[in-house]
N, C-alpha and C positions, 0 to 999 in steps of 0.2 A: 136471481140470487142463487138459483140451486147450480145453472148452468156456469156461473160465474166460478162458484166453488168448485165444481170439477174440473175447470178448465185450469184452476191455478194448482189443484192436486197433481193433475197430470202432466203439468210444467215441472213441478218439482220432482215426479218421478223419474222425468226423461233428464233432467238434470243429475240427479242421483246416479243414474245407468250411466250418464258422460264420462261423470267422476271417475266412476269404477272402472269403467272401460281404460280410459286415459291411463290411470295407476297401474292396470293389471298389464296393458298391452303396449300403448303409444310409449310412456315414459321409459320402459325397459329396451324397446325397440331404439329411441333415440339415443339411450345410453350405450347401446352395441355400435350403432351407428358411429357417435363419436370417437369409441376405442377404437373402430377400424381405422379413421381418419388422422389420428393423434400422431404427429409427427414424433421420429424417433430422437431421444436426446442426444446430443453431441458427447464425442468421446475424445480425451487427451491423454497423449501417453507419457505414462511416468518418467521422472530423469529427466525431462526436458524444459529449460527455463521457458517464459515467455519470451518470443521475438522483441529485441530492443534497437532501439535506433544506434547505428556504429558512432563512435565519437571520435572526431578527427585527432590524430596524431599531432602534438603541440611539440615542434624541433625549435622553437624560439629559445628555449634554455640554451639547448645545446650550439645554438649558433654563435648565441653572445659569448658564451664560454669559449668555444674554439677562434671565433674570429681575430681574437688578441694574439693569438701564438700564430698566425700565417702572415708572414712578411712579403715584401715586395723586393726582387731580386732584381737589380741593373747591372747591365756589363757592358764591357767595351772592349771590341776588339779591332782588328786592323785587315782590310781586304787589300786586293789590288786594284790600282786604280784603273778603270778602262779606256783604251786610246779614244780621243774625239774625234780626231781627222785622220786623211791618209799619211801627211807626213809621219805622224806619231807612229804609226804602223812601219814604215819604211824605216826611219831615221831614230825613232825611239822618242821618249816624251821630251818636251819643251822645258825650258826653264820655268814656263809660266804652269806646268803641270806638275802636281804631286804624282808620284807612284804609288802612294797608297792612302787610303782614305780611312777615318776610325767610324765605325757601326756601334749602334747602343743597342745593346739586345734586353729583352724584358723577360722575368718568370716569376714564379712563386717560390715560395720555401716554409717549412715549418719547424717552429723552435720545439725541440726534444727533451732539452734540459737547462734548467733556469742558467747554469753558467756559458750560456751561449752556444750551444750545437745547435745546428740546421740543419736539417735533411732536405735536399732536392734532386730534381734530375738532373745526370749527367750531361745531357744535350743542352742544359740551360747556360752551363759555364765553361764547357768542354774547350771553346776557342777563347775564352776570355784572357786579358791581360789586366785587367780590372775587376774585380767585386765588390760591388756597393748592396748593403742591406738596408731597407727602408722598413722600421717596425710600425705598426698599426699607431702609434701615437706620433709618427713623422719624423723620429730621431735617424738619424742618418750614421751608418757605422763600414768601415772597411772589412772585408770578410777574408779570412785565410782559408784558402783550399787546404783542409785536412788529407782529402785523398777520395778516390772515385774509382768507380767499377762499369766498365762499359758492357759486361755480359746483362747487367741487371740495371743499367741507364738511373744509377744512382751515385750521388756525391754528399760528402759531407764538408759543411763550412762551421768556421768557429768566429764569433766576436766576441771582442772584451767587454763584458757586461754581466752583471749578476743580477740575480732575483729578476729573472725574465717570467712571462706567463708561460704556460706548457700545455698541449695535448698530451692526455695520457694515453698508452697505448691500448689498444682492442688486442681481440684474435679473430685474425681472418678466415680461421679453421670453421670458427663457429657461425659465418655469415650463412644469410638463408636467402633463396630466391624471393623477391618481392619484398624484402625489408627495406624501410625507409632510410636513405642516407642524403648527406649535404656534402657538396663540393666547394670548398671555401679556396679563392684566389684573387687575381689580380688580370681579369680578362682585358686585352684592348687597354691596359693601364689603367682601368675602374679598379683601386684598389678596395680592398675588404669587399668584394662580391660573393654572396652566398648564394647557390642554387640548390634546389630539389630533386630527388627522384628516388626511383627503387634499384634494387641489383636486379640486373636482368638477364645475367649470364656469369659464370664463374669458369676459371681455368679455360682464360681464351688467348689464342695466340694469332698476332695479326701481321706477323713477318715483318715489322718496323725495327728490329733492332739487327744492326749490321754486324755484330761482333763476332768473332771467329765461334764462341759456343756459347750462343745467347740463352737466357731465360725468361719464356714470355709465359707468363700463367696468369694474366690480367683478370680483374673484377671487370665486369660490365655493367654500367649503368646508364640510366637513361637521363641523369641530372645535366643540365647545361654547362659544357666545359667548352673555353676558346684559346685562341692563342694568348698566351700571358697566364694561362691556369696551370700550364706545367709546374710541377714541383709543390703544387697545393696539396691541399687535406682533402680527403675523404672522409669523413666522420659519421659516425652511426646516431640515432636518436638519444644516446646515451653521453652524447660529446666525446667518445673514445676515439684516437686514431686508428682506421681499417685500411686506409691505403694512400698511396702516394698517387696524383692524379696526373697521367702521362700523355697521354695521346687521345685523338678523335678519328673517326671512321668518315671521311666526309671528301666527296669531290671538289666541294668549292674552297676548302680550306677553313671553313667555319662550321660552327655544331649544326649537324643535320639528324641526330637523334639517339649515336652511341658514343660514350667516353670510356675511357679504359685507364685503370689503376693498379699501379703494382702493390700485391697485398703486404700488409704492415708486417707479418711474419716474416717476410725475404727481408723488408726493411731493418727490422730489430737485429737480423745475424748480419748483415752488411756493416751498419754503423758499429755493432758491438766489434767485427774484425778490425776495422779500419782505426779506433780507438786504440785496440790493441795491438795491431802489428804494423798498422799503415798499410795494408793493402788485405784484400778477401782471401780468406782461405777455406778455396774450392774443393768440395770432396766428389770424389768420382766412385761409382762401384764396378766398372770395368765391362760395362754391357752395351750391346746394340740393341735397340728395342724399334717395336711399331706398334701401333694400334691396332686392335682385333675390331675386322668388320665381317661382313658377311661373306665376302670371297676367301679370307682368311679360315673363316670356320669350315668352310666345305671344303678348301686346300687341305687343311690338315686335321679335319674331323674334329674340331671342337665342340663339345656340347652346348655352350653359349656363348654369346657376347657379354666379356666382364674382362676385367684387367687389361694388362699390357703383356704383350708377347716379346720373348727374349730371343732375338735371331742369332746372336754371335756372344760368345764371352771370351775377354782377353785373357791370354795365357797368364799376365802379372797381376790381373784385377781380383779386387777383394770378393766380387761374386762366386769366381770361381773356386777360392780358397774356401769359401765357407759351403760348397756344395751345389751353387745353381747351375744347371745347364741350359745348354741350347735348346730350344722347345718347350721351357718352363714358361707357365704365366704368374705374372708378378699381379695380386690379388690387392695388396694394402702395404703400406710403410709405417709400420708403428701404431698399427690400428686404423690408421687412415686410408679409405678405399683410394683406389687410383685406377681409372678406366681410361687415361689416354696419358700420352708422352708428357704432355705441359702438367699433369697432375702429380706426374712421378719425378718431373724436374724441381716443381716446387718443392716438393720435399726433401726431397736430398740436397736442395740450397739451403736448407736449414740447418745442415750441422756441418761440420769441421771434419778435415781428417783425423782417424783415430777414433771418433765417435762410432759407437756400436748401434746398429739398427735392428730390428725384427722385421724381417721382409714376410709373407705370407706367400707361399708358391704353391701353384695347383699342379701336378704332375700326373698323366694320365688319370684324370680325375678323383685324386686323391688331394687333399690339402695338409701342406705341412708348413712350419715356422723354421727359418734360417737364421741364424745371429751373425750378420755380416760388420766386419769392422771397415768402415770406409778409408781411402787412401787418398792421396792427392795425385796430381796428373803424371808426375814421375813415378807412380807405384809405391811410394812409402807414406809413412804417417807422420813424418815431419812438420810442424807449424813455423809461421815464420816466415823469413827469406829462404828460400831453397838455397843447397848446396852450392849451386855454380854462383850466384849471387854472392853468395858469400865468398868463396874462392876467386871472383874477379877481384875483391878490394875497392870496389867505389859505391858509391849510391848512384843514383841514374834520378835525373828530374825530366818533365813531358817540358818540349819548346813550345813558345807561342806560335799561333798562327801568322805574326808576323814575320818570325824568324824563317819558318817556313818558306814564306812567298821570297824572301830576300835571297835565301840559299837554293830556292827553286827546289824544294824536296817534298815528298807528300806524307812522311812520319818520321820518326826518330825519337832516341832518347839520348840526352846529354850527360854526360861523363862528368860525375861532380865529386870532391871530398875524397880524391884519389888517394889510396894507401898502397902499402905492399901485398901486390897481388898479382894475378895474371896478367892483368892489363898494365902496369906499370911496368912489370918483367919484360913484356913484349914490346916497349915503347909507345903506347899510348900516353899521350897526356889530358890534364883534366880541361875540360871544355870540348874535346872531342865529342860529335853526336853521331852516334850508332844507327845507322838507316837500314842494314840488312847483316845477317848471319847467316853464310852460305846463299840458300835459297829462299831463306824466309824473313819478310820484313817485322821490322821492329817496333811496335807501338808501345810496349810495355814489358814490365821486368819477367811475367809469364811469357813472354814469346822469347825473352832471352834462354831462360831454363827450356823452354821446348828446342831451341836451335841448337844449345847443346846436347841436348841429348841424343837428337838425330846425328850430331856429329860425333858422338862417341864411337860407332861403329869403324867411323875410318881414321878416328885419332886425330883428325884435323878439323880445327873450325877457321874459317876466312870471316873476317869482320871487316865491313865496308863502310864508310861515312865520311864526315866532312867536319873539317873546324870551322868554327864563327868567319875566319877569313876567307873562306871560299874553298881552300884547299883540299882536294880530293884524295883522299888516300885510303888503303886496305892494311890489315895486319894478318899473318898467318901465325894461329895459336896451336901449339901441338898439346894434345891432352893425354 
C-alpha cells in the first residue's frame, strides 16, 4: 500500500510540474509563434467605391422617339439610254428605242419642324425631276425643294402637312469619343432601320465632296450605314439629332466598318440660311492655312504641334483688317480649339458674313485674342443675294438632268422671272440657260458672283449659254 501511495504522490507532483512548465513556457512560446505567422490585415483606399458591374446603356427610348421622324425619300430622274447595237451607234436610235430612261433613287431624310421641313443630303435629290417623301406611318407626300448647298452636301425639303414628329437638335461640339449613337434610315429600302455604334473620330475629311469650296468635318462612327441611309439621322442616347448620315468608307459599296455624318451644328446653320435667304450665307476669314506637323515645326521653329498655321493673308480679307498676319498660329475660334483645317472650317461655317468671332492667335510664343468680323466671298458683309445677282434683274433655277442630256450640256442655270436689269438690257430673254461666264462654268448663283467679280478688272463679261430650243448664243456685257 505504501508503494502504491508513493507512486500516486509522484504522479501528481509530475503533473503539477508539467502544468507549471506549460503555463510558464510552452503557452507563451505558442503565443509568440502565433503572433509571428498571423497574416496582415487587408487595406482599402478611402474615397473609392467598391467595384460594380457596368450597366448596359439603354438606347430603346432614343430609337423609339427618333424613328418616327426619319422619312424615306424616293426620287425620279432621267438618264441617257445606252445604244444596244451597232446600227444605233452609227445611225442613231431606232423608233423602237427610247433615247432616255427613268431611274428611281432612294434615300432618307429627317423631319426638323412640325410644319413639314425635312433635311437630307444634296446628293440624294440633286438630279431629281420628282421627289416623294414616305412617312414612317406609310403616308406619301410630294416634296418641294426649298434650297440646297453643294459645299456641305445638304438640302432642305418641304411637305404640306402639320403636326409632324421631330427630332430635336443636339450640340455636335459637345460630342465625345466613345459616346454611344444611333444611325436611323432606310438602307436597301429597308425602312425604319436602327443601328448602334460609338463615335470613333471627329472632324474627319474623306475627300468625297467635289464642290469648289467643300466643307468636310465629318463625325466618324462605327454604326452600320449602307446605301439608302444617306440623309438619315445620327442621334445620341438622349434622342437628340447630332448629325446627318452621309457616307461610308468602303471598297465594296457596302458597310465595312466606318460611316460619316455631317455635324448638326453645320446643319442648323445651313437650314436657317435656306429658310431665310434661299441660299447659304458663307463666311470667310481671308486666310490660307495648313495643318501643323513635325516638318513644319522644324522648318518654322515652332515650339509645339498645336493650332493651324496661317500661310497667307488676303489684302481685302477680314483677318488682315483685324491684325492677323502670315505666320500666325490660330488656336481657337470663340474658345473652341482647332487643330486641323477641318476643325477650323467647321467652326467658321457656323457663322454668317458680318458676324464677329474671337480668334486666339499665337505669335512668337505669345497668345493674343483678335476680334474678326467675317466677310462674304466678295469681301463685304452683305447678306442675301449679292449685288451682281440683284443687278442682273432675274431669278435663276437649276435645270434637270433630263434637260442637260437633251441639250448636251454639263451644267447651267436657267434665267427666270426676268425683270429690268443687265440681262434684259443686253438682249437676254427668259429661259436662256447660262453655262459659262468668261472662263468660269456656272453651277450656282455664287459662281455668277465670282465670274462677274473676276470680270471687273477688264470691265467686260461674256455670257455663254443655250436656249431650250437648242440655239447657242453668247452675250457681251459691259460693266
